[in-house]
N, C-alpha and C positions, 0 to 999 in steps of 0.2 A: 444174800446168797445162802447164809447160814440158816436163816429162818425158812427159806424155801426147802432146803434139804430136810429140815425137821418136819415140815408138813408131809413130805413124801414118806418119811419114815413112819409117822403116826398113821397115815392112811394104810400103809402096808400091814401094820400091826392089827388095825381094825378088820381088815379083810381076812387076815389069818384067823382071828377069833370067830368071825362069822362062818368061815369054812369048817372050822373045827366044831362048830355048834356048841361053843362054850356056854353052858347054861347051868346055873346052880339054883335049885329050888329048895326052899325050906318047907318046913311043914306048913307054914302059914302061907305059901304061894309067893315067895319072893323070887324075882328074876333079876340077875346081875349081868351088866355088860361093861365093857371098857372101850374108850375111844380117845384118840389123841386130840390135843387142842389144835386150833387153827385149821380144822377141816372145813372144806367148802360147804356151803348150804346144800342140803339134800344128800350129804354123804351117808353111807350105810353104817348103821350102828348094830342092828341085830334083827333076826327073823322072828318078829313077835308073834306072827300067825302060827308058825310051827311050834313055838314055845308054849302057846296057849292051846295047842291041839286043834287048830282050826285051819280051814282052807283060807287063802287070801280073800276070796270073794265073800266069805262068811263074816269078815270083819264089819262090813257095812250092814249086812243083813241082821247081825245080832247086836248092832249098836256098840261096837267096841270103840272106846275113846279114852283120851288122856285126861285125867282129872288133876288140875293144878291147884295150888294154894295161893294164888294172887301174885306170884312172882313171874318174871318173864319166862315164857315157855321156850326152852332151848331145843326141844325135840318135837317131832310130829310123826304121824302114821301115814304110810303110803298104802292106800287101799288096793291098789292094783297088784303090788308085789307082796303086800303083807309085811313089809319091813318097817323097822323103826329107823328114822333118818333124822339128821340135824336140821333144825329150823333156821339156824343162822350160824355164822362163824363164832366159835367159842374160844375165849382167851382165858386160860387157866389162871394167869397171874391176876387177872381182874376178878375172878370168882373166889379164888382161895388164897391169894397172896403167897406167903412163904410156908403155908401148911404143907407138910410132906405128902399127905394123902388127900386128894381132892375128890369128893363124892357128890353126885347130884341125884336126889331121890324124888320120885313122883309115883302116882297110882294110875292103873289102867282099869277101866270099868267095862264089864260085859253086861249090858243092860238086860238082855233077855233072861239071864240067870241071876242078875243082881249079885254078881260075884266080882270082887275087887282083888287085883293083883298088885303087889308092891314091886317097883322097878328101881334098881340102884345102878347108876352108871358112874364109873371111875374116869375122871378126866386126867389123862396122862400128860406129863410135861415133856416138851421138846425144847431143844436149845435154840430158842428164838430170840434171846436177849443177850447182848454182850455186856461185860462189866463197864460201868460208867462212873467217871469222877464228877464231883459237884461242879468243878470248873475245868476248863480246858488248859488254863495256864496258872502257874503259881510262881510268885516272886518272893525270893528269900534274900534278905540283906545280911551280909556277914562282914564284919570288920576285918581288914587285912592283917590285923595282929591277933586274931582268934586262935586259940590253942588247938592243935590237931586232936581228934577224938571227940570233939564236941558233937552232940547229936541234935538234929533239928527235925521235929515231927512233920509228917507229910499228910496230905489229904488221903482218905480211904476211898476205895471204889465200891460200887453197889451193883449186884446182879440179881434181878427179880426171879431168875430161874432157881430151881431147887436141885438138890443132889449134886451129881457130878456136873450138871449144867450151870451151877452157881460158881462164884469167884473161888479160885483155887490158890493162886500165887501172884507175887509181884516180882518185877525185874527192872533194874536200873541200867540205863545206857552206859557203856564203858567210858571211864575218864580217869585222870590221874589224881584228882583231888578229893573225890567223894566216893562212898560206898553205901550199900543199902542194908538196913537191918529190919527184919520183920518180926514183930512181937505178936504171939498168939495168946489169946485169952480164952476164957470159958466159952462154951457154945460154939467154938471154932472161929470166932472173929479174929482177923489179922489186921495189925496196924503197922504201916511202914514208917521207917525213920531214916533220915539222911545223916551220914556219919562223915565228918571232916577227917581225911586221911593225912594231909600235909598242909603246911602253912601257905596262906594265900599272899600274893603280891599284886596289888591293884595296878601297879605300873606295868606289870607284865601282861596280866589279863584281868580286865575289869569286870567282865561278865562271863559266867559259865552257863552254857545251855545244856540241860539234862532232860531225859525223857524217862518217865516212870510208866511201865507197861503192866497192866492188870489183866490176867487171862483166866478163863473158866476151864472145866474139864470136859466140855461137850465134844461131840464129834460132828462136824469139825469144831476146832477150838475158836472161841470168840475172845476178843481182847479190847481193852480201852486204854488210851494214852493220856498222861498228864505231863504237860511241858513245864519244866521247872527252870526258872531263870534266877541264877544266883548272882547277886550284885555284890561286888567286893567294895566295901566302904573304905574311903581313903583316910590316910594319916599323913600329916605334913612332914614327910621325910625326904622331899626333893625341892631344891631352889629353882626359880625360873631360869630358862636357858634360851638365849637368842639363837635364832637360826643361823646367823652369821656373826662372827666377831667384828667384821668390818663390812660396812655397806658402802659400795661405790655407786655414785649416781652423777650423771651429767644433765644439766638443765640449761635451756636457752635463756638468755638474759631477759627476753621480752615476755616471759610468762606472766599472766596477770596475778595480782595479789589474791591470795586464797587458794592458789593452785596446789594440789597435793603432789608433792615431789616423790614420795615413796611411803611405804608402810612397813615399819619394823615389826618383827614378830618374835616374842619370847614365849616359850611353852613351859608349863609346869606339869609334870606327870601326875601330880596330885589332883585332887578335885575339890569342888565346892569352894569354901573360903580359902582353903589351902592353895587352890589353883587360880585364885583371883589375882591376875597380874596387872599392875599399873606401871606406866612409863613415865620417866622423869628426865627432863633436859638438864644436863649438868650446867650449873651456873658458872660460866667461864667469863673472864674479862673480855671486853670488846662488844661488838654489836650482834653477837650470835643470838642472844635472847630477844633482841629487838627486830631481828630479821626473820627468824624461824620460829615456828610453833609446833610442839609435839603434843598430840592428843593423848592424854594419860590413859584412856580406855582402849581406843582403837589402835594406837601406835602410828597414826598418820602424821607425817611431817609435811607441813605446808609453810608457805612464805607469808610474812606479815607485811612486807613492803617490797617495792620493786627492786629487782636485782639490776646491777649495772656492771657489765663486763669491764668498763673503763675504770670503775672504782675498785672492784675486787674480783679476781679470777678464780679463787679457791677458798673453800671453807672446810674446817674439821670440826664436826659436831659430836660431842660425847653424850651418850644416853645411858640410862639405867632402867632395869626391869625388876620389880619387887612384888612378892606375893603377899597374901593377907597377913600371915604371921610375921613377915618381915625379912624373909630370905630374899637376897637380890643377886643380880649379875650385871656386868657392864659390857658395852659395845660402843663403836664409834662409826660416824657417817662421814665419808670423804666425798664432798660435793664440789664438782667442777662446773664453773659457769662458762657456757659456750657463747662466743660472740655472735650476735645477731646484727644483721644490717639494719640497725634501727636509727642510724644517724645519716641524714641526707648530706650530701656535699654542701659546703658553704662557699658562696661566691662573694668576695669583697672587692669593690671597685676602689683601687688605690689612687688612680689618677684618671681624670676624664676631661675631654675637650667637647664642649657642647655644640659647636658648630664648625663647619669647614666650608671653604668656598668650592663652588662647582668647578669642574675641569681641573681639579688639583692633581698632583702627581700620585701615581700608584704607590702604595706602601706608606701613605701618610698615617701617622699614629693617632688613634682616637682615644684609647683608654688602656690602662694598665690594671689587670685584675689578678687577684690571688684566689686560688681554689684550695680548699682543705676539707678532709673528711676525718672525723674522730674515730671511726671504726678502724680495725686492723686487718692485715692480710688482704685477701681479695676484696673484702668489703670496703677497704680504705683506698683502693686504687681508683682514681678518678680520671675520666675523660671529659673534656669540655669542647663544645663546638657551637657554631652559629646556626640558628634555626632559619629555615626558609632559604630561598634563592636570592640572597642579598649580596651586593658587591663588597663584602667584607670577609676577612679571614683572621684566624688566630695564629700567632707565632709564639712558640715556646721561648720563654726567657729563662731565668734561673729558678731552681727549686720548683715551686708550684705557681710561678708567675707566668702570665701570658700577656702578650701585646695584641690589642685589637687594631688592625690596620685596614686600609682600603685595598680591595683587590683589583678594582678598575676605576676609571675616572667617573665622577658623579655628574649627573645632569639634573639640575634643579627643576627643569621643565618636565622631566619624566617623574621625578619624585622630589618634592621639596622637603620632606621630613621622613626620617627613617625611625621606625621603632624596632631596634635591634634586640632580638631575644637570644640570650645565651643560656645554654643548658649544660649543666654538669651532671654526669651520671657515674655512679660507682660500679664496681664489679660484683656486687652482691647478687643474691638470688632470692627473691626478685630484686632487680636493681632499683635503687632510689635515685631520684634526680631533683635538681633545684634549677629554677629558671629565674633569671633577672633580666630586666629590660633597660635599655639605654636609648634615650631620645636624642637623635642627632639631627640638627637643622643644617640644611644646605644653603649657603649664602649665595645670592644671585649675582651674576655678572651680566652685563648687557651684551649677550651673544645672539640675540634673536631680533630681527627687524619686525616691525608690524606687518601683518599679512591680511589681505582682504579675502573674504570667502570666495569671491569670483574674480575671474580675470578681467572682466569688463561688466559694465552696467548699462542699462537702457532705462530712460525715464520719459514719461509723456506728460505734457502740460497743455491744457487748452489755451488758445490765444485769448487776449484781452483779460489775462489774469490780473488780480489786484497786486499792487506793489507790496513786497514783503511776504508774499505767499510762500509757504513751504513747498519745495519742489520734490525733493528726494532726500534720503538719508543713507549715508554710507558708514559702515562700521568696520574697523580693522581690529584684529586681535593680536596681542603681544603676549606670548607665554611667559615673559619675564615678570618681575614683580616690582612694586613700589615705583620709583621714578623711571626705572627701565621699562615699565609697562604703561607709563602715563603718555597717552597719544594725543598729538595735536594734528589738526587737518588744515590743509591749505590748497588753494587752486593755483595751478601754473598759469602765469600771465600770458595772454594772447590778445589778438585783435579780431574784431568782427565788424565788417563794413566801416572800417576806419576808426572804430571806437574800441577802447580797451574792454577786454572780456570781463574785468572786474566791475564794469559799469552795468553789466547785465545780470550777473549772478554773483552771490557771495556765499561763503560757507562758514558755519559756526566752528571755530577752531577746536572746541571741546567736544561737541556732540556729533559733528560731521553732517549736520543738517544743512541742505542747500536752500537758499532763498532767492526769489526773483526780485531784482532791484528795479525792474521796470515792467510795464505791461508789454508782452510780446505780441507781435503782429505776424500772423501766418503768411500774409502777403509780402512781408519784408524778408523774412528768413524762416526756414522750416526746420532747421536743426542746429544744435550747438554741440561742438566736440570739446569736452572738458577733460582735464587731467588733474586728478585729485592726488595729493601727496599726504601720506600719513607718516609722521615722525615721532619717535619716542623721545624721552627726556634723559636718556642715558648719557654716559660720557665715555667715548664720543657717541653722539646720537646716531641711530640707524633709521632708515626710512624706506618706503616702498610706494609705488605709484599704481593707480588704476585709472582706466579710461572710462568716461561717462558720456554716453550719447544722449543728448536731451532733444527730444522731438516735440515740435510745436504742433498741436492738433488744431485743425481748422474749425472755426465757429462761424455761424451764419451772421456775420457782422457787416456785410456789404450788400446793399440793395442792387438789384439789376441796373445796369447803366445802358441807356438807349443810345445806340450809335446812329440809327437812321429811323425816322427822319430826325435830323439834327435841328435843335432849336435855332431859329434865325437870330443873328446878332444885331440886326438893325431894327428890331421891333416889329418886323412884318411877320405875317403868318404864311408858312409854306402851303401851297395848294397842289393837290393831286388831281389829275384829270381822268374822268371816266366818261367815255362816249355814251350817248343815249342808246346807241345801237348795241351796246355790250350785252352779250348773252350771259346767262347764269354761270358762275364759275370764272368770270373774267377776272384776271389778276389786275387789281388796281394799284397796289403798292405792297411793300413788305417791310414790316417793322423788324429791325435788327437790334438785338441787345446782347450785352455780355455781363457776366458776374465775376468779380475778382476772386470770389471764393472758389472752392474746389469740391469735387465730389457731388454729393446730393445737394449741397448748398448752392452749387452752380448750375443745377439742372433747371431750365427755365420753361415756363409754359405761358401761353398767350391767350387772352380772352377779351372779348369786346365788352367793355364796361358800360358804355353809354353811346347811344346813336340818336341823331335828330330824327331819323326815319328808321324805327326798329324793323328788322327783318329784311332790310335792303342789302346789308353787307354782313359778311361772316369772316372771322379771323381763324387761321389755322392754329390748333392747340400747340403744336411743337415747332411749326415753321414760321409763324408770325405773318403769314401771307394774308392780305386783305383782298377778298374776292367778293364779287357780287353774288348775292344769294338768290336773286331773281332778276328778271328783265326789267330795265328802267322804263318807267311810264312817263307820259307827258305831265302828269300831275305831280311827279316828284320834284321837289325844290331843286333849284340850281345849285345851291350851296348845302352840302351835307357835312355835319360835324360829327366826328367819331372819337371816342375816348377809349384807347386800348391800354389794358393793364398787362404788365409783365411781372410774373411772380416766380420766385425760386421755391425749392422744396426743403428749405432749412426748417429748423425748429427753434423759434417760431419763424414762419415764412416772411420774407421781405418782398416788396413789390415797388414798381415804378409805373407811371402812366405817361402817355403821350396823346396829345390831341391832334387829330388829323382833320384837315379840311379838304373835302373832295368836291370838286366842281364838276357838275354834270353838263357836259357840252361836247360838241364834236370838234370845235376849233377854239383856239385861244382868244381871237378877237370877239367871239360870241361871249366868252367869259367876262371880258372887260366891259362890254356893253351891258351885260346883265348886272355886273357889280355896281355900275354907276346908277342904275335905276332902282337900286335897293333902298328902301326907306326903313326907318326904325319901326320895328313891330310894336304894336300896342297891346300885345297879349299880356294878360294879367299874370300868367304863370311865369313869364320871363322876368317881369319886374319883381315878382315875389321871390324868385330865386336870388336875384341881386340883393334884395333886402335881407334875406336869410344869411347870405354870405357876409354882408357887412356887419350884421349883429353878431355873428360868430367870431369875426375878427375882433370886434370891440370887446367882447367878453373875455377872450383869451388875453388881450392886451391889458385889460384892467387887472386881471389876476397877476399877470407878470409884473406890472408896475407896482402893485401893492407889495409884492415880494421884494422888489428892488428897494422900495422906500424903507421897509423894515430892516433890510440888511444894512443899508447905509446908516440908519439911525443907531443900530447896535454898534457898528464900527466907530461912529462919532462918539458914542458914549464911552467906549473903551479908550479911545484916543484922549478924551477929556480926562479920564481918571489917570491915565499915564502922565499927563501934563502936570497934574497936582502932585504926584508922587516923586517926580524927578526934579532935579535942580532947575533953577530958572534958566540956566544957559544950556541945559541939555536938549530941550525941545524934542523934536521928532528925530533928531540925528541919531539918537541911541536906540530907537525902537526898531525891532526887526521888520523888514519889509513884509513879512508874511502876515503881520497883524492888520494890514489895511488892504482894502480892495481898491486898486487903482482903476483909472479910466480904461486902461488897456484890458484889465481883467474883466471889467463889466462889459466892454465891447465884445470880448471873446465869448462871454456867457450869453450875450444877447443875440449873437449871430444865429444861434439855434432857433431863436424865437422871432427872427426878422420876418416881416410880412410885406408882400408886394401886391399892390392893387393896380391893375391895368384895365383901363376902359378904352375901348376903341371909339373913334370919333363918329364912325358911320353906323354904329349899332347901339341899341339900348342894353344889350346883353354884355355883362362884364365877365372877365376871366380872373378868378382869384385863386392864388396858391398860397396856403399857409401850412407848412410842415408841422407835425407834432414834435414835442420835445424828445430829444434823443433818438428819434426815428426819422431822420431826414429822408425826403423823397419816398416816404411810405404812402402807399395807396390809401386814399380816404374813401370810406364807404359812401354809397349813394345817398344814404340818409343824412350824413354829415354835410355833404355838398349842398343838399337842398335846404338845410337849416341855416338861417342867418340871424345874427344878433347885432345890435348897434355897437359900433366901435366908439369907446369912451376913453377919454384921457382925463385923469383926476386933476382938479384945480390945484390940489396941494403941490403936485409936482410942478405945474406951470407957474405957480406963484412963489416957488422957493427962491429966496434971495440970500445974498451974503456969502455964498460959497461957490467959487468958480467951478469946482469939480462937479457939484450937483447940477450946475447949469449945463456943463458939458454933457453930463449923462442925460439930462432931459432933452437936450438938443439932439443927441445921438438917437435917442428913442424915437423922437418925432421924425427924424430924417429916415430912420429905418422903416417906420410905418408908412411914410408917404413916398418912399423911394420908388422910382421906376426909370427905365432906360428908354422909354418911348418918347417921341416928340410931343404927342398929344397926351397930356396927363390931366386927369380930373382929380382935384384934391377934395376929399370928403370933409365937410365942415362938421365939427363936433358940437 
């Protein structure tokens, strides 16, 4: 702002000179102008055209120009106005520095007349610079014991302006401790000095802030400032002082080791080494030094080991503060240890009963426990209780003792063992708790009978089962334990068809598995009603019953039985009559059969197996009716033989056959006459059929006789060995009967393989029946009937001597082979 005003002032002065036409010419043609510094480029300096006696337009015509001498040209000519103007901004301080009179000289040449004019321009100063100190801040250190009146030289200011615009005076900011003295020397230079007026006290004021102002005489006045910082140097004239003479602190006992409890602070108004305070823990007897630590530099008090309220509740700690030279002061710390709920309750089982019987009385004592907490106050108040919904409770005894008793009767079947959890909690915040566990066993008593999962059972067994076969298994459960849960099974005795039930079925007393003692026959009985009893081994024993219905399932074990036509008992053959005039579909007879089985096993079907005249007769599939299939012809034989098979629908199916003889005649006397005239047929196929049948019978008999011989030989060998091992008087009397096959047993075995050969006296055709083993009355296929093998009897069997039993067996075999009930018997010679 000051510089701007100076510019305005200088420009006004130049205009004034121009208006006044200030021009001084010497005899040699010198022209003089003046202009203020810091004028803008192109500012008016003087009317050079007028001063040269020329018109402005003539400047260019006559070649008027400025002749310089190699220095920067500060001025130029304006050919339009004929004025001398500034070529650039002019700084007087740069051109002339501190010279009071600043002149710029140059020449102007008029070429057409070859005349040179000397021009001299004075650059006038304006107050465009303020006084300036070399530094903005000055630091002076003065000891607090310095004598008043002492002088301290200060930095001088510099102002590049001249005259009244230059530095004129100094001024110090007002204060109580310092004043300013200005010394003037030759050539007008002024040097300021700081004078100490009164003694300093660093403890009162350590730093004094002063401002030295240097100002010039311009209009407006410019000034510059120097900030002076007076630092008062310390002297050790003060001991350290604690902020408090007593420090009181409370700390929880569970603070970790190394925790800072507090920081003591001692201040020394001195500084430097004089104010270097160190802290010392007073060495007192006891555990203070072992428990607490005082940092000598920071004054932090921390703990070296864990505090325990239960060991010490209060500490008095003495401390000292000492500065560098050795001045000191004392204080003390009063530390109170606060109780923390850091001790969980302790549960001690004083007395314990490990087991109690079930269904005991309520209030039966199980254990006596003691509860204790080392903490104090609310932290030491303990409550104890049983966890979970268990049939137990705690009853207060004396002091901190409690009795654990039963709250209700116990049932071992619901819970045989209890894991009783006791929890003791104190009243701290947060509360601490302790748990302990008591294992209690409940002793069983026999209070539960065995029970079956079901009220009754049903079992099914096929008939003809093997003896000893497993039928069913029952299982009872007893929630008791040990002997009270050891179950035995038994059947309640009863009778069936006059026989004891135990002769049909038995039960394993340990497993409850039922076994069949005989082979059941569906045709004899179809179900058994059993009562199974399960008893435990308690004292007294408890039991329960369950009913078992055993159903016998039918098997196809009975072949159809032909009721009609019945086999004659006198050896004769029944004859059915069919008139020759019978039309197709004429009912000749009906085969009636029954099956002792039931269901599908008794569903019978009939079919014609063989006929002497195929196509003449037909048998109803389900009715068994024998009807003529076509009309009888004269060429049809008088005697027709039909083999009808009756078969059930079991798996496998069983069948029976019956041979029907149908006489084709209108009257019975005609039948008798025709029968008397019949001669044996010489057809080769009939004789071949007889031969095949004989051979088949012989082959089967040979196999069977070989089997019997081997069986008897093995039995004789075993009997011989037993004779050698026994005493001479023991004999066979001591051997079990099951080791021998008696004659009755052989006879019973051979009945299945008995053969009957019947030959009629008036026919060459024989009728042979030989059932297969184990399939009595089973229908034989047509191929088997047409096949014959020779019937042979081994000579070994016939020649056996010395044993009456073997002779009886051989005789029996022979009799069965040749047996027949007819009057006319033909014996086959082997």
